[in-house]
C-alpha positions in Angstrom: 51.7 -11.2 19.4 53.0 -6.4 14.9 50.4 -8.2 17.0 50.7 -11.6 18.4 51.8 -13.1 15.6 48.7 -14.5 17.0 49.0 -18.2 16.5 48.4 -18.3 12.8 47.9 -22.0 12.3 45.4 -24.4 13.7 46.6 -26.5 16.7 48.0 -29.8 15.5 49.2 -33.0 17.0 52.5 -33.5 18.7 55.5 -34.8 16.9 56.4 -38.0 18.8 60.0 -37.7 17.7 60.5 -34.3 19.3 61.8 -35.4 22.7 64.9 -34.5 24.7 68.0 -36.6 23.8 69.4 -38.8 26.5 70.8 -36.9 29.5 68.7 -33.9 28.7 65.6 -32.6 30.4 62.8 -30.4 28.9 62.2 -27.1 30.8 58.9 -25.3 30.5 59.4 -21.6 31.0 56.8 -19.0 31.8 57.9 -15.6 30.6 57.0 -11.9 30.8 58.5 -9.2 28.6 58.1 -5.5 27.6 57.6 -5.8 23.9 58.9 -2.3 23.1 62.4 -3.4 23.8 62.4 -6.2 21.2 61.8 -6.7 17.5 59.3 -9.4 18.3 59.7 -13.0 19.5 61.2 -14.8 16.5 64.9 -14.9 16.0 66.3 -12.5 13.5 69.8 -11.7 12.1 70.0 -8.5 14.2 69.5 -10.5 17.4 67.1 -8.0 19.0 64.3 -10.5 19.7 63.0 -12.3 22.8 63.9 -15.7 21.4 67.5 -14.5 20.7 67.9 -13.1 24.2 66.7 -16.4 25.7 68.9 -18.6 23.5 71.9 -16.5 24.4 71.1 -16.8 28.1 70.8 -20.6 27.8 74.1 -20.7 25.9 75.8 -18.9 28.7 74.7 -21.6 31.1 75.1 -24.8 29.0 78.0 -23.8 26.7 76.2 -23.9 23.4 73.2 -22.3 21.8 69.9 -24.3 22.1 66.6 -23.6 20.3 64.0 -22.1 22.6 60.5 -23.0 21.3 57.7 -20.5 22.1 54.0 -21.0 22.2 53.7 -18.6 19.3 55.3 -15.5 17.9 54.6 -12.0 19.2 55.5 -9.1 16.9 57.5 -5.9 17.8 55.8 -3.9 20.5 53.6 -6.6 21.8 54.0 -7.5 25.5 53.7 -10.7 27.3 52.7 -11.6 30.9 52.3 -15.3 30.3 54.3 -16.4 27.3 55.3 -20.1 27.5 58.4 -21.6 26.0 60.4 -24.8 26.3 64.1 -25.7 25.9 66.1 -28.9 26.4 69.1 -28.6 28.8 71.5 -31.0 30.4 69.7 -32.8 33.3 72.5 -32.4 35.8 73.6 -28.9 34.9 71.6 -27.1 37.5 69.0 -27.9 40.1 65.6 -27.4 38.7 64.7 -24.6 41.1 67.9 -22.7 40.1 67.1 -22.3 36.4 64.8 -19.3 36.5 67.3 -17.2 38.6 70.2 -18.3 36.5 68.6 -17.4 33.2 67.4 -14.0 34.6 71.0 -13.3 35.5 71.9 -13.4 31.8 68.8 -11.8 30.3 68.1 -8.1 29.7 65.8 -6.5 32.2 62.9 -6.2 29.7 62.4 -10.0 29.8 62.1 -12.3 32.8 61.6 -16.0 33.4 58.8 -16.1 36.0 58.9 -19.8 36.4 61.0 -22.8 35.1 59.6 -26.3 35.6 60.4 -29.7 34.3 58.0 -30.8 31.5 57.1 -34.2 30.2 59.3 -35.3 27.3 56.4 -34.9 24.8 55.5 -31.4 26.0 55.8 -28.8 23.2 55.1 -25.1 24.1 53.3 -24.6 20.8 51.7 -27.9 19.8 50.6 -28.8 23.3 48.7 -25.5 23.7 44.9 -25.8 23.8 44.2 -22.1 23.8 45.4 -18.6 24.5 44.3 -15.5 26.3 45.1 -11.9 25.2 44.4 -8.6 26.9 44.1 -5.4 25.0 44.4 -2.1 26.9 42.8 1.2 25.8 43.2 4.6 27.5 40.1 6.6 26.8 40.8 10.1 28.0 41.9 13.4 26.4 45.4 13.1 27.9 47.4 9.9 27.9 49.0 9.3 31.3 52.8 9.3 30.9 53.1 5.9 32.6 50.8 4.4 30.0 53.0 5.4 27.0 53.8 2.2 25.2 51.4 0.3 27.4 48.0 1.2 25.9 46.2 2.6 22.8 45.4 6.2 23.5 41.8 7.1 22.4 41.1 10.8 23.1 37.7 10.5 21.4 34.8 9.2 23.7 34.2 5.5 23.4 30.8 3.9 23.9 31.7 0.9 26.1 28.3 -0.7 25.9 28.7 -0.8 22.1 32.1 -2.5 22.6 30.3 -5.1 24.8 27.6 -5.6 22.1 30.3 -6.1 19.5 32.1 -8.6 21.8 28.9 -10.7 22.0 28.6 -10.7 18.2 32.2 -11.8 17.7 32.1 -14.6 20.3 31.8 -18.1 19.1 33.2 -20.2 16.2 33.4 -18.1 13.0 35.4 -17.6 9.8 37.6 -14.7 10.9 39.3 -14.2 7.5 38.0 -10.6 7.5 40.0 -9.9 10.7 43.4 -11.4 9.6 46.4 -9.7 8.1 48.2 -11.2 5.1 51.3 -13.0 6.3 52.3 -13.8 2.7 51.0 -17.4 2.6 47.4 -18.7 2.6 46.0 -20.0 5.9 45.0 -23.7 6.1 41.8 -22.6 7.8 40.5 -19.2 8.9 37.9 -20.7 11.3 38.6 -20.0 14.9 36.6 -20.3 18.2 36.5 -17.4 20.7 35.1 -18.6 23.9 34.8 -15.2 25.5 35.5 -11.5 25.0 35.2 -9.7 28.3 35.1 -5.9 28.6 36.3 -4.1 31.7 36.3 -0.4 32.5 38.0 1.4 35.3 38.1 5.1 34.9 39.8 5.9 31.6 41.2 2.4 31.3 39.2 -0.1 29.1 40.5 -3.7 28.9 39.4 -6.3 26.4 40.2 -9.9 27.3 40.0 -12.4 24.5 40.0 -16.2 25.2 40.2 -18.6 22.3 41.6 -21.8 20.9 43.9 -19.9 18.5 44.2 -16.6 16.7 45.0 -15.6 13.1 47.8 -13.2 12.3 47.0 -9.8 13.9 43.5 -11.1 14.6 43.1 -9.6 18.1 44.4 -6.2 17.0 42.1 -6.1 14.0 39.1 -7.2 16.0 39.9 -4.5 18.5 40.4 -1.8 15.9 37.1 -2.7 14.3 35.2 -2.8 17.6 36.6 0.7 18.4 35.6 2.0 15.0 31.9 1.0 15.7 32.0 2.2 19.3 33.1 5.6 18.2 30.2 5.9 15.7 32.4 5.7 12.6 30.9 2.5 11.4 27.7 0.5 11.9 27.4 -2.8 13.7 26.1 -4.2 10.4 29.5 -3.5 8.9 31.1 -5.6 11.6 28.6 -8.4 11.2 29.2 -8.3 7.4 32.9 -8.9 7.9 32.1 -11.9 10.1 29.2 -13.4 8.1 30.5 -12.8 4.5 34.3 -12.6 4.8 35.2 -13.6 1.2 37.3 -10.9 -0.3 36.6 -8.5 2.6 39.0 -7.5 5.3 38.9 -4.7 7.9 41.7 -2.1 7.5 41.5 -1.1 11.1 44.3 -2.6 13.2 44.9 -1.5 16.8 48.5 -0.5 17.7 50.9 -3.2 18.9 51.7 -1.7 22.2 48.3 -2.2 23.7 48.4 -5.9 23.3 49.5 -8.5 25.9 49.8 -12.2 25.7 48.3 -13.0 29.0 48.1 -16.7 29.3 48.7 -19.9 27.3 46.4 -22.8 28.2 47.3 -26.4 28.3 44.9 -29.3 29.0 42.8 -32.0 27.3 43.7 -32.5 23.6 41.7 -34.4 21.1 43.2 -37.8 20.3 42.7 -41.5 20.5 43.1 -41.7 24.3 41.6 -38.3 25.2 44.1 -38.2 28.1 45.2 -35.0 29.8 48.7 -34.0 28.7 50.5 -32.6 31.8 52.4 -29.4 31.0 54.9 -29.8 33.8 56.3 -32.3 36.2 57.0 -31.3 39.8 60.6 -31.7 41.0 60.9 -34.3 43.7 61.1 -32.6 47.1 64.5 -33.0 48.8 64.4 -35.3 51.8 64.8 -33.8 55.2 
């Protein structure tokens, strides 16, 4: 994602040595999980993470623990509807179509494998990604619906949605987003990112922000959301937001939206810059059984 440990490094090239060993096949997994049940994605000593749950499920099926590589880390409380991961497994262990159900049989109910497909040997869930989509959900009403607890940021104070849309236009494009990134403890190689679109949807008290970009800094989506809300509630001027964007040196917003309103919606794969400019396929269809 505690926000997406929103892909904190620029996309880089694939490591040509990272291929399945002989007799192994690379599975591409599409995942959904309820973030409140986990201490984030990345494996930890306490074992209460999504990665740990997946690796233990794989171990039950192949007899040993295998590393499950995710497209990026989400922090505690952040949900996913379209996280992508890959893992190398014995080619003849199970039929390809059986992997999703088999893994789900060993996973806690808060995480599910929505799809398991064979991927090309050079596919990497993280390094092959060309972009990500996040959704942030806000509940703008005096009373938070009980079914939205842990699913949205409750904002009882009225929100000017048109101001949110104006802020979204301002933030769209390629910028230095250093002013909207939390400190992870190490300097970023680059704080420039490109946001292709920030769409704002309103349905009754529910407001959804959909961020599409080539990558996101640590907690960037949550800090953008928190700052946009600050302006839309009349607690800060649009000029303050623009100042963070245009003159980020030494300045950083202190407004970070809660983790439980954030969802990793989709990971995109497609054309990557390179010598050939070819499209890297993200999955390979299993041959259809003959009648």
